[in-house]
C-alpha positions, 0 to 999 in steps of 0.5 A: 889826222890818223897815223900809224907806223909799225916797226921792230922788224928784222931778219930772225932764224927759224924758231926765234922771235920778233915783238912788233910795235905800232905806235898810234895817234890822231883817234880815240885809241881805247874806242876802236879795232887794230889790226896786222897784216902781213904780205908775202912776196908774190901774194896777197895781204891777209890778216894776221891778229886783230885787237879791240880795245874796246872791249879786250878780245883778240882776234888770230888767224890759224897760222898764228894761234899760240904763236903770236901775241897781240897786247895795246898799252892804251897809256902809250896807244900803241900795238905789239905784236909778239910772235915767237917761234918764227917760221918762213911762212911767217916772212913779209911786211907786216902793216898795223891799220885801224878803220876810221870814219869809215876809211882804212888808214895803213902803217907804212909796214915793216919787213921780217925775214925769217930764214937761215 
């Protein structure tokens, strides 16, 4: 069974940092891409970053490029999102997701709040 579990969210002041983690299970980690999405109150869910484990490439949405870094640990089957210089507009619920066998699998989400 494919499972993803996001953690690491919290309350942080503008300019601060957080690292999110996504634990995965149930699929061949190195063969799949895993992405971070976020959903702010009243807005649609948007893609933030993605790592393609099979080739080691990364993708970022424009609003976070240069501030966020996505990494993976193959031995632990974990994905991380290091978020620096956080802004109030980064507030939202962050989810990790993979597509396996033609289906999307989502973690349960972790809340990130950037506020003074």
